[in-house]
N, CA, C and O atoms as a GROMACS GRO file, in nm:
protein
  512
    1UNK      N    1   0.787   1.886  -0.722
    1UNK     CA    2   0.742   1.748  -0.729
    1UNK      C    3   0.770   1.691  -0.868
    1UNK      O    4   0.773   1.764  -0.967
    2UNK      N    5   0.789   1.562  -0.874
    2UNK     CA    6   0.818   1.497  -1.001
    2UNK      C    7   0.688   1.460  -1.071
    2UNK      O    8   0.580   1.503  -1.031
    3UNK      N    9   0.700   1.380  -1.174
    3UNK     CA   10   0.585   1.340  -1.255
    3UNK      C   11   0.520   1.214  -1.200
    3UNK      O   12   0.490   1.122  -1.277
    4UNK      N   13   0.498   1.206  -1.072
    4UNK     CA   14   0.436   1.088  -1.012
    4UNK      C   15   0.284   1.094  -1.033
    4UNK      O   16   0.228   1.198  -1.065
    5UNK      N   17   0.220   0.978  -1.014
    5UNK     CA   18   0.076   0.967  -1.033
    5UNK      C   19  -0.002   0.998  -0.907
    5UNK      O   20  -0.113   1.050  -0.912
    6UNK      N   21   0.057   0.965  -0.792
    6UNK     CA   22  -0.013   0.972  -0.664
    6UNK      C   23   0.073   1.040  -0.560
    6UNK      O   24   0.196   1.045  -0.571
    7UNK      N   25   0.007   1.094  -0.458
    7UNK     CA   26   0.077   1.143  -0.340
    7UNK      C   27   0.018   1.068  -0.221
    7UNK      O   28  -0.102   1.074  -0.196
    8UNK      N   29   0.105   1.000  -0.148
    8UNK     CA   30   0.066   0.926  -0.028
    8UNK      C   31   0.117   1.007   0.091
    8UNK      O   32   0.236   1.035   0.101
    9UNK      N   33   0.028   1.044   0.180
    9UNK     CA   34   0.067   1.120   0.298
    9UNK      C   35   0.054   1.030   0.419
    9UNK      O   36  -0.054   0.978   0.449
   10UNK      N   37   0.165   1.012   0.490
   10UNK     CA   38   0.168   0.928   0.610
   10UNK      C   39   0.206   1.019   0.727
   10UNK      O   40   0.318   1.067   0.736
   11UNK      N   41   0.109   1.041   0.816
   11UNK     CA   42   0.130   1.130   0.931
   11UNK      C   43   0.194   1.262   0.890
   11UNK      O   44   0.289   1.308   0.955
   12UNK      N   45   0.143   1.323   0.784
   12UNK     CA   46   0.190   1.454   0.741
   12UNK      C   47   0.308   1.454   0.646
   12UNK      O   48   0.340   1.560   0.591
   13UNK      N   49   0.373   1.342   0.624
   13UNK     CA   50   0.487   1.334   0.532
   13UNK      C   51   0.439   1.285   0.396
   13UNK      O   52   0.379   1.178   0.386
   14UNK      N   53   0.465   1.363   0.291
   14UNK     CA   54   0.423   1.326   0.156
   14UNK      C   55   0.527   1.237   0.088
   14UNK      O   56   0.647   1.263   0.094
   15UNK      N   57   0.478   1.132   0.024
   15UNK     CA   58   0.562   1.040  -0.053
   15UNK      C   59   0.496   1.024  -0.189
   15UNK      O   60   0.378   0.992  -0.197
   16UNK      N   61   0.572   1.044  -0.294
   16UNK     CA   62   0.516   1.027  -0.428
   16UNK      C   63   0.514   0.879  -0.463
   16UNK      O   64   0.594   0.800  -0.414
   17UNK      N   65   0.420   0.844  -0.550
   17UNK     CA   66   0.405   0.705  -0.593
   17UNK      C   67   0.357   0.702  -0.737
   17UNK      O   68   0.300   0.798  -0.788
   18UNK      N   69   0.382   0.589  -0.802
   18UNK     CA   70   0.340   0.570  -0.941
   18UNK      C   71   0.253   0.446  -0.952
   18UNK      O   72   0.279   0.344  -0.888
   19UNK      N   73   0.148   0.456  -1.033
   19UNK     CA   74   0.062   0.341  -1.058
   19UNK      C   75   0.142   0.228  -1.119
   19UNK      O   76   0.234   0.251  -1.197
   20UNK      N   77   0.107   0.106  -1.084
   20UNK     CA   78   0.164  -0.015  -1.146
   20UNK      C   79   0.062  -0.067  -1.246
   20UNK      O   80  -0.057  -0.038  -1.235
   21UNK      N   81   0.108  -0.144  -1.344
   21UNK     CA   82   0.017  -0.195  -1.447
   21UNK      C   83  -0.031  -0.337  -1.418
   21UNK      O   84  -0.106  -0.394  -1.497
   22UNK      N   85   0.012  -0.394  -1.306
   22UNK     CA   86  -0.014  -0.536  -1.277
   22UNK      C   87  -0.159  -0.571  -1.250
   22UNK      O   88  -0.202  -0.681  -1.284
   23UNK      N   89  -0.235  -0.480  -1.191
   23UNK     CA   90  -0.372  -0.512  -1.148
   23UNK      C   91  -0.467  -0.404  -1.200
   23UNK      O   92  -0.513  -0.320  -1.123
   24UNK      N   93  -0.498  -0.406  -1.330
   24UNK     CA   94  -0.575  -0.296  -1.390
   24UNK      C   95  -0.716  -0.278  -1.333
   24UNK      O   96  -0.761  -0.164  -1.318
   25UNK      N   97  -0.786  -0.386  -1.302
   25UNK     CA   98  -0.921  -0.372  -1.246
   25UNK      C   99  -0.916  -0.305  -1.109
   25UNK      O  100  -0.996  -0.217  -1.078
   26UNK      N  101  -0.820  -0.347  -1.028
   26UNK     CA  102  -0.806  -0.290  -0.894
   26UNK      C  103  -0.763  -0.145  -0.903
   26UNK      O  104  -0.813  -0.059  -0.829
   27UNK      N  105  -0.670  -0.116  -0.992
   27UNK     CA  106  -0.623   0.021  -1.011
   27UNK      C  107  -0.739   0.112  -1.047
   27UNK      O  108  -0.754   0.220  -0.990
   28UNK      N  109  -0.823   0.070  -1.143
   28UNK     CA  110  -0.939   0.152  -1.183
   28UNK      C  111  -1.035   0.173  -1.066
   28UNK      O  112  -1.082   0.284  -1.043
   29UNK      N  113  -1.063   0.066  -0.993
   29UNK     CA  114  -1.157   0.076  -0.881
   29UNK      C  115  -1.104   0.170  -0.773
   29UNK      O  116  -1.179   0.250  -0.717
   30UNK      N  117  -0.974   0.162  -0.744
   30UNK     CA  118  -0.915   0.249  -0.643
   30UNK      C  119  -0.911   0.393  -0.693
   30UNK      O  120  -0.941   0.486  -0.618
   31UNK      N  121  -0.873   0.413  -0.820
   31UNK     CA  122  -0.867   0.548  -0.876
   31UNK      C  123  -1.004   0.615  -0.871
   31UNK      O  124  -1.014   0.736  -0.852
   32UNK      N  125  -1.110   0.536  -0.888
   32UNK     CA  126  -1.246   0.591  -0.888
   32UNK      C  127  -1.288   0.645  -0.751
   32UNK      O  128  -1.378   0.729  -0.744
   33UNK      N  129  -1.227   0.597  -0.644
   33UNK     CA  130  -1.267   0.642  -0.510
   33UNK      C  131  -1.167   0.738  -0.446
   33UNK      O  132  -1.187   0.781  -0.332
   34UNK      N  133  -1.058   0.773  -0.517
   34UNK     CA  134  -0.962   0.868  -0.461
   34UNK      C  135  -1.028   1.003  -0.438
   34UNK      O  136  -1.113   1.042  -0.518
   35UNK      N  137  -0.991   1.074  -0.332
   35UNK     CA  138  -0.889   1.038  -0.234
   35UNK      C  139  -0.943   0.936  -0.134
   35UNK      O  140  -1.062   0.935  -0.102
   36UNK      N  141  -0.853   0.852  -0.085
   36UNK     CA  142  -0.886   0.760   0.024
   36UNK      C  143  -0.801   0.798   0.145
   36UNK      O  144  -0.687   0.844   0.130
   37UNK      N  145  -0.857   0.779   0.261
   37UNK     CA  146  -0.785   0.814   0.383
   37UNK      C  147  -0.832   0.724   0.495
   37UNK      O  148  -0.949   0.685   0.500
   38UNK      N  149  -0.742   0.691   0.585
   38UNK     CA  150  -0.780   0.610   0.699
   38UNK      C  151  -0.673   0.605   0.804
   38UNK      O  152  -0.558   0.641   0.780
   39UNK      N  153  -0.712   0.561   0.920
   39UNK     CA  154  -0.617   0.538   1.029
   39UNK      C  155  -0.561   0.399   1.008
   39UNK      O  156  -0.634   0.300   1.020
   40UNK      N  157  -0.434   0.391   0.976
   40UNK     CA  158  -0.372   0.264   0.941
   40UNK      C  159  -0.318   0.193   1.064
   40UNK      O  160  -0.264   0.254   1.156
   41UNK      N  161  -0.335   0.063   1.064
   41UNK     CA  162  -0.274  -0.023   1.165
   41UNK      C  163  -0.141  -0.072   1.109
   41UNK      O  164  -0.119  -0.073   0.988
   42UNK      N  165  -0.053  -0.112   1.198
   42UNK     CA  166   0.078  -0.159   1.155
   42UNK      C  167   0.090  -0.308   1.183
   42UNK      O  168   0.048  -0.357   1.288
   43UNK      N  169   0.149  -0.379   1.086
   43UNK     CA  170   0.174  -0.523   1.098
   43UNK      C  171   0.317  -0.546   1.049
   43UNK      O  172   0.339  -0.560   0.929
   44UNK      N  173   0.412  -0.549   1.140
   44UNK     CA  174   0.552  -0.552   1.099
   44UNK      C  175   0.583  -0.424   1.024
   44UNK      O  176   0.549  -0.315   1.071
   45UNK      N  177   0.648  -0.434   0.909
   45UNK     CA  178   0.678  -0.317   0.827
   45UNK      C  179   0.574  -0.303   0.716
   45UNK      O  180   0.606  -0.294   0.597
   46UNK      N  181   0.449  -0.302   0.758
   46UNK     CA  182   0.334  -0.282   0.669
   46UNK      C  183   0.233  -0.195   0.742
   46UNK      O  184   0.207  -0.215   0.861
   47UNK      N  185   0.176  -0.099   0.670
   47UNK     CA  186   0.061  -0.023   0.718
   47UNK      C  187  -0.058  -0.063   0.633
   47UNK      O  188  -0.044  -0.081   0.512
   48UNK      N  189  -0.175  -0.078   0.694
   48UNK     CA  190  -0.294  -0.110   0.616
   48UNK      C  191  -0.414  -0.038   0.675
   48UNK      O  192  -0.423  -0.017   0.796
   49UNK      N  193  -0.507  -0.001   0.586
   49UNK     CA  194  -0.629   0.065   0.631
   49UNK      C  195  -0.745   0.025   0.541
   49UNK      O  196  -0.728  -0.006   0.423
   50UNK      N  197  -0.865   0.027   0.601
   50UNK     CA  198  -0.986  -0.012   0.529
   50UNK      C  199  -1.014   0.083   0.414
   50UNK      O  200  -0.986   0.203   0.422
   51UNK      N  201  -1.070   0.027   0.307
   51UNK     CA  202  -1.106   0.107   0.190
   51UNK      C  203  -1.238   0.053   0.136
   51UNK      O  204  -1.265  -0.067   0.144
   52UNK      N  205  -1.320   0.142   0.080
   52UNK     CA  206  -1.452   0.102   0.030
   52UNK      C  207  -1.444   0.060  -0.117
   52UNK      O  208  -1.512   0.117  -0.203
   53UNK      N  209  -1.362  -0.038  -0.144
   53UNK     CA  210  -1.346  -0.094  -0.279
   53UNK      C  211  -1.362  -0.245  -0.265
   53UNK      O  212  -1.309  -0.305  -0.171
   54UNK      N  213  -1.435  -0.305  -0.358
   54UNK     CA  214  -1.450  -0.450  -0.355
   54UNK      C  215  -1.411  -0.508  -0.490
   54UNK      O  216  -1.486  -0.498  -0.588
   55UNK      N  217  -1.292  -0.567  -0.495
   55UNK     CA  218  -1.238  -0.628  -0.617
   55UNK      C  219  -1.184  -0.764  -0.580
   55UNK      O  220  -1.126  -0.782  -0.472
   56UNK      N  221  -1.202  -0.861  -0.668
   56UNK     CA  222  -1.147  -0.994  -0.645
   56UNK      C  223  -0.996  -0.995  -0.671
   56UNK      O  224  -0.942  -0.900  -0.728
   57UNK      N  225  -0.931  -1.101  -0.630
   57UNK     CA  226  -0.789  -1.117  -0.663
   57UNK      C  227  -0.774  -1.123  -0.815
   57UNK      O  228  -0.853  -1.188  -0.884
   58UNK      N  229  -0.673  -1.054  -0.865
   58UNK     CA  230  -0.646  -1.058  -1.009
   58UNK      C  231  -0.552  -1.176  -1.036
   58UNK      O  232  -0.491  -1.228  -0.943
   59UNK      N  233  -0.539  -1.218  -1.163
   59UNK     CA  234  -0.461  -1.339  -1.195
   59UNK      C  235  -0.317  -1.338  -1.142
   59UNK      O  236  -0.263  -1.444  -1.110
   60UNK      N  237  -0.255  -1.221  -1.134
   60UNK     CA  238  -0.115  -1.216  -1.090
   60UNK      C  239  -0.100  -1.173  -0.944
   60UNK      O  240   0.008  -1.128  -0.904
   61UNK      N  241  -0.205  -1.188  -0.865
   61UNK     CA  242  -0.196  -1.155  -0.722
   61UNK      C  243  -0.090  -1.241  -0.656
   61UNK      O  244  -0.066  -1.355  -0.696
   62UNK      N  245  -0.027  -1.186  -0.555
   62UNK     CA  246   0.079  -1.260  -0.486
   62UNK      C  247   0.092  -1.210  -0.343
   62UNK      O  248   0.046  -1.101  -0.309
   63UNK      N  249   0.156  -1.290  -0.259
   63UNK     CA  250   0.177  -1.252  -0.119
   63UNK      C  251   0.310  -1.180  -0.102
   63UNK      O  252   0.318  -1.082  -0.027
   64UNK      N  253   0.416  -1.225  -0.170
   64UNK     CA  254   0.547  -1.161  -0.156
   64UNK      C  255   0.558  -1.044  -0.253
   64UNK      O  256   0.533  -1.059  -0.372
   65UNK      N  257   0.595  -0.927  -0.199
   65UNK     CA  258   0.602  -0.804  -0.278
   65UNK      C  259   0.735  -0.734  -0.253
   65UNK      O  260   0.811  -0.772  -0.164
   66UNK      N  261   0.761  -0.633  -0.333
   66UNK     CA  262   0.883  -0.553  -0.318
   66UNK      C  263   0.862  -0.443  -0.213
   66UNK      O  264   0.749  -0.398  -0.192
   67UNK      N  265   0.970  -0.400  -0.146
   67UNK     CA  266   0.958  -0.284  -0.057
   67UNK      C  267   0.905  -0.164  -0.138
   67UNK      O  268   0.948  -0.141  -0.251
   68UNK      N  269   0.815  -0.089  -0.079
   68UNK     CA  270   0.756   0.026  -0.146
   68UNK      C  271   0.626  -0.005  -0.220
   68UNK      O  272   0.565   0.084  -0.277
   69UNK      N  273   0.585  -0.130  -0.218
   69UNK     CA  274   0.462  -0.170  -0.286
   69UNK      C  275   0.339  -0.115  -0.214
   69UNK      O  276   0.330  -0.120  -0.092
   70UNK      N  277   0.246  -0.064  -0.293
   70UNK     CA  278   0.112  -0.032  -0.245
   70UNK      C  279   0.021  -0.138  -0.306
   70UNK      O  280   0.020  -0.156  -0.428
   71UNK      N  281  -0.054  -0.207  -0.223
   71UNK     CA  282  -0.136  -0.318  -0.271
   71UNK      C  283  -0.276  -0.311  -0.212
   71UNK      O  284  -0.300  -0.243  -0.112
   72UNK      N  285  -0.366  -0.384  -0.276
   72UNK     CA  286  -0.503  -0.398  -0.229
   72UNK      C  287  -0.521  -0.540  -0.178
   72UNK      O  288  -0.488  -0.636  -0.247
   73UNK      N  289  -0.574  -0.551  -0.056
   73UNK     CA  290  -0.596  -0.681   0.007
   73UNK      C  291  -0.747  -0.706   0.013
   73UNK      O  292  -0.816  -0.646   0.095
   74UNK      N  293  -0.800  -0.794  -0.074
   74UNK     CA  294  -0.944  -0.815  -0.081
   74UNK      C  295  -1.007  -0.863   0.049
   74UNK      O  296  -1.124  -0.835   0.073
   75UNK      N  297  -0.933  -0.934   0.132
   75UNK     CA  298  -0.990  -0.986   0.256
   75UNK      C  299  -1.024  -0.877   0.356
   75UNK      O  300  -1.102  -0.901   0.448
   76UNK      N  301  -0.967  -0.757   0.341
   76UNK     CA  302  -0.996  -0.647   0.433
   76UNK      C  303  -1.138  -0.594   0.420
   76UNK      O  304  -1.218  -0.608   0.513
   77UNK      N  305  -1.172  -0.535   0.308
   77UNK     CA  306  -1.078  -0.491   0.207
   77UNK      C  307  -0.994  -0.375   0.260
   77UNK      O  308  -1.042  -0.290   0.335
   78UNK      N  309  -0.867  -0.374   0.219
   78UNK     CA  310  -0.775  -0.274   0.271
   78UNK      C  311  -0.669  -0.239   0.168
   78UNK      O  312  -0.639  -0.317   0.078
   79UNK      N  313  -0.613  -0.119   0.184
   79UNK     CA  314  -0.495  -0.078   0.109
   79UNK      C  315  -0.376  -0.099   0.201
   79UNK      O  316  -0.382  -0.065   0.319
   80UNK      N  317  -0.268  -0.157   0.147
   80UNK     CA  318  -0.149  -0.190   0.226
   80UNK      C  319  -0.027  -0.120   0.168
   80UNK      O  320  -0.011  -0.114   0.046
   81UNK      N  321   0.058  -0.069   0.254
   81UNK     CA  322   0.186  -0.011   0.216
   81UNK      C  323   0.295  -0.096   0.280
   81UNK      O  324   0.298  -0.112   0.402
   82UNK      N  325   0.383  -0.151   0.198
   82UNK     CA  326   0.489  -0.241   0.246
   82UNK      C  327   0.625  -0.173   0.231
   82UNK      O  328   0.653  -0.110   0.129
   83UNK      N  329   0.710  -0.188   0.335
   83UNK     CA  330   0.846  -0.137   0.323
   83UNK      C  331   0.950  -0.230   0.383
   83UNK      O  332   1.070  -0.201   0.374
   84UNK      N  333   0.910  -0.339   0.442
   84UNK     CA  334   1.005  -0.434   0.500
   84UNK      C  335   0.932  -0.559   0.544
   84UNK      O  336   0.816  -0.579   0.508
   85UNK      N  337   1.000  -0.645   0.620
   85UNK     CA  338   0.940  -0.772   0.660
   85UNK      C  339   0.815  -0.755   0.746
   85UNK      O  340   0.802  -0.659   0.823
   86UNK      N  341   0.726  -0.849   0.732
   86UNK     CA  342   0.605  -0.858   0.813
   86UNK      C  343   0.612  -0.988   0.893
   86UNK      O  344   0.703  -1.068   0.870
   87UNK      N  345   0.520  -1.011   0.986
   87UNK     CA  346   0.522  -1.139   1.058
   87UNK      C  347   0.510  -1.261   0.967
   87UNK      O  348   0.547  -1.372   1.008
   88UNK      N  349   0.459  -1.244   0.845
   88UNK     CA  350   0.449  -1.357   0.751
   88UNK      C  351   0.576  -1.379   0.670
   88UNK      O  352   0.588  -1.481   0.601
   89UNK      N  353   0.670  -1.286   0.676
   89UNK     CA  354   0.794  -1.296   0.597
   89UNK      C  355   0.884  -1.407   0.649
   89UNK      O  356   0.887  -1.436   0.768
   90UNK      N  357   0.956  -1.470   0.557
   90UNK     CA  358   1.055  -1.571   0.596
   90UNK      C  359   1.196  -1.515   0.587
   90UNK      O  360   1.291  -1.580   0.630
   91UNK      N  361   1.211  -1.397   0.533
   91UNK     CA  362   1.340  -1.329   0.522
   91UNK      C  363   1.316  -1.180   0.533
   91UNK      O  364   1.234  -1.135   0.614
   92UNK      N  365   1.387  -1.102   0.452
   92UNK     CA  366   1.375  -0.957   0.459
   92UNK      C  367   1.269  -0.901   0.365
   92UNK      O  368   1.235  -0.783   0.373
   93UNK      N  369   1.217  -0.984   0.276
   93UNK     CA  370   1.118  -0.941   0.177
   93UNK      C  371   0.980  -0.923   0.243
   93UNK      O  372   0.939  -1.006   0.323
   94UNK      N  373   0.908  -0.814   0.209
   94UNK     CA  374   0.772  -0.799   0.260
   94UNK      C  375   0.683  -0.913   0.211
   94UNK      O  376   0.693  -0.957   0.097
   95UNK      N  377   0.596  -0.960   0.299
   95UNK     CA  378   0.501  -1.065   0.263
   95UNK      C  379   0.367  -1.034   0.329
   95UNK      O  380   0.360  -1.014   0.450
   96UNK      N  381   0.262  -1.031   0.248
   96UNK     CA  382   0.127  -1.007   0.298
   96UNK      C  383   0.076  -1.132   0.368
   96UNK      O  384   0.130  -1.241   0.350
   97UNK      N  385  -0.029  -1.116   0.446
   97UNK     CA  386  -0.090  -1.229   0.516
   97UNK      C  387  -0.148  -1.329   0.417
   97UNK      O  388  -0.152  -1.449   0.443
   98UNK      N  389  -0.194  -1.279   0.302
   98UNK     CA  390  -0.246  -1.361   0.193
   98UNK      C  391  -0.230  -1.278   0.065
   98UNK      O  392  -0.196  -1.160   0.074
   99UNK      N  393  -0.253  -1.336  -0.052
   99UNK     CA  394  -0.226  -1.262  -0.176
   99UNK      C  395  -0.295  -1.126  -0.184
   99UNK      O  396  -0.406  -1.106  -0.134
  100UNK      N  397  -0.225  -1.034  -0.250
  100UNK     CA  398  -0.272  -0.897  -0.271
  100UNK      C  399  -0.260  -0.862  -0.419
  100UNK      O  400  -0.186  -0.925  -0.494
  101UNK      N  401  -0.335  -0.760  -0.459
  101UNK     CA  402  -0.323  -0.703  -0.594
  101UNK      C  403  -0.232  -0.581  -0.585
  101UNK      O  404  -0.264  -0.486  -0.514
  102UNK      N  405  -0.120  -0.584  -0.655
  102UNK     CA  406  -0.026  -0.471  -0.654
  102UNK      C  407  -0.084  -0.359  -0.740
  102UNK      O  408  -0.120  -0.381  -0.856
  103UNK      N  409  -0.093  -0.237  -0.683
  103UNK     CA  410  -0.152  -0.126  -0.757
  103UNK      C  411  -0.056  -0.009  -0.781
  103UNK      O  412  -0.076   0.067  -0.875
  104UNK      N  413   0.047   0.007  -0.697
  104UNK     CA  414   0.137   0.121  -0.713
  104UNK      C  415   0.269   0.094  -0.642
  104UNK      O  416   0.284  -0.004  -0.569
  105UNK      N  417   0.365   0.184  -0.666
  105UNK     CA  418   0.497   0.173  -0.605
  105UNK      C  419   0.536   0.308  -0.548
  105UNK      O  420   0.532   0.409  -0.618
  106UNK      N  421   0.574   0.310  -0.420
  106UNK     CA  422   0.623   0.432  -0.357
  106UNK      C  423   0.760   0.468  -0.412
  106UNK      O  424   0.842   0.380  -0.436
  107UNK      N  425   0.784   0.599  -0.433
  107UNK     CA  426   0.915   0.644  -0.481
  107UNK      C  427   1.022   0.637  -0.374
  107UNK      O  428   1.141   0.627  -0.405
  108UNK      N  429   0.981   0.643  -0.246
  108UNK     CA  430   1.077   0.647  -0.136
  108UNK      C  431   1.014   0.581  -0.013
  108UNK      O  432   0.904   0.618   0.028
  109UNK      N  433   1.084   0.485   0.046
  109UNK     CA  434   1.030   0.420   0.167
  109UNK      C  435   1.092   0.472   0.295
  109UNK      O  436   1.055   0.430   0.404
  110UNK      N  437   1.187   0.564   0.283
  110UNK     CA  438   1.257   0.616   0.401
  110UNK      C  439   1.161   0.670   0.508
  110UNK      O  440   1.179   0.639   0.625
  111UNK      N  441   1.059   0.751   0.470
  111UNK     CA  442   0.969   0.801   0.575
  111UNK      C  443   0.897   0.689   0.650
  111UNK      O  444   0.870   0.703   0.769
  112UNK      N  445   0.865   0.580   0.582
  112UNK     CA  446   0.798   0.469   0.649
  112UNK      C  447   0.892   0.398   0.745
  112UNK      O  448   0.851   0.357   0.853
  113UNK      N  449   1.018   0.385   0.707
  113UNK     CA  450   1.113   0.315   0.793
  113UNK      C  451   1.142   0.394   0.920
  113UNK      O  452   1.198   0.340   1.015
  114UNK      N  453   1.107   0.522   0.922
  114UNK     CA  454   1.128   0.605   1.040
  114UNK      C  455   1.013   0.598   1.140
  114UNK      O  456   1.023   0.652   1.250
  115UNK      N  457   0.903   0.532   1.103
  115UNK     CA  458   0.790   0.522   1.195
  115UNK      C  459   0.830   0.438   1.316
  115UNK      O  460   0.898   0.337   1.300
  116UNK      N  461   0.788   0.478   1.436
  116UNK     CA  462   0.819   0.398   1.554
  116UNK      C  463   0.757   0.258   1.543
  116UNK      O  464   0.647   0.243   1.489
  117UNK      N  465   0.826   0.158   1.593
  117UNK     CA  466   0.774   0.022   1.592
  117UNK      C  467   0.638   0.017   1.657
  117UNK      O  468   0.616   0.076   1.763
  118UNK      N  469   0.546  -0.052   1.593
  118UNK     CA  470   0.413  -0.069   1.648
  118UNK      C  471   0.320   0.048   1.631
  118UNK      O  472   0.202   0.038   1.664
  119UNK      N  473   0.370   0.160   1.578
  119UNK     CA  474   0.286   0.278   1.564
  119UNK      C  475   0.198   0.267   1.441
  119UNK      O  476   0.241   0.221   1.336
  120UNK      N  477   0.074   0.308   1.455
  120UNK     CA  478  -0.014   0.323   1.341
  120UNK      C  479   0.012   0.458   1.278
  120UNK      O  480   0.101   0.531   1.322
  121UNK      N  481  -0.064   0.493   1.177
  121UNK     CA  482  -0.045   0.620   1.110
  121UNK      C  483  -0.172   0.656   1.035
  121UNK      O  484  -0.251   0.568   0.999
  122UNK      N  485  -0.190   0.785   1.011
  122UNK     CA  486  -0.298   0.829   0.924
  122UNK      C  487  -0.242   0.833   0.783
  122UNK      O  488  -0.138   0.895   0.759
  123UNK      N  489  -0.309   0.768   0.690
  123UNK     CA  490  -0.263   0.760   0.552
  123UNK      C  491  -0.368   0.820   0.461
  123UNK      O  492  -0.488   0.794   0.477
  124UNK      N  493  -0.324   0.901   0.366
  124UNK     CA  494  -0.414   0.961   0.265
  124UNK      C  495  -0.348   0.943   0.129
  124UNK      O  496  -0.229   0.969   0.113
  125UNK      N  497  -0.426   0.900   0.031
  125UNK     CA  498  -0.376   0.881  -0.106
  125UNK      C  499  -0.462   0.965  -0.199
  125UNK      O  500  -0.585   0.954  -0.198
  126UNK      N  501  -0.396   1.051  -0.279
  126UNK     CA  502  -0.467   1.138  -0.373
  126UNK      C  503  -0.400   1.133  -0.509
  126UNK      O  504  -0.283   1.095  -0.521
  127UNK      N  505  -0.476   1.171  -0.613
  127UNK     CA  506  -0.416   1.190  -0.745
  127UNK      C  507  -0.319   1.304  -0.737
  127UNK      O  508  -0.341   1.401  -0.665
  128UNK      N  509  -0.210   1.295  -0.812
  128UNK     CA  510  -0.112   1.403  -0.814
  128UNK      C  511  -0.147   1.499  -0.926
  128UNK      O  512  -0.076   1.598  -0.946
   0.00000   0.00000   0.00000
């Protein structure tokens, strides 16, 4: 394994991830409750699951994110993994239903792109 910060397991497949510096309050709150795990629902090319963290939107929150983004959605509250377009997207870029706080970046989105359309997944995030 490389020098990643996190390991995200999606239906048994491990994907390394690194913390982002964009949302420090959310990052701290999420780090404090790791490991987190849940049965994720799918919304286009996004998986999301409930998490017991309550943080407001940070100043740089946004709806459009890069593929591989791990974000916190305060309206859930939920953790979201993005790898492609969602029903809110206007092109190929992932777009959340409403602004999210970006907390980490997946090193590889290939395992997510292999998930069957419409399939949910069990997701677990732990410190590496």
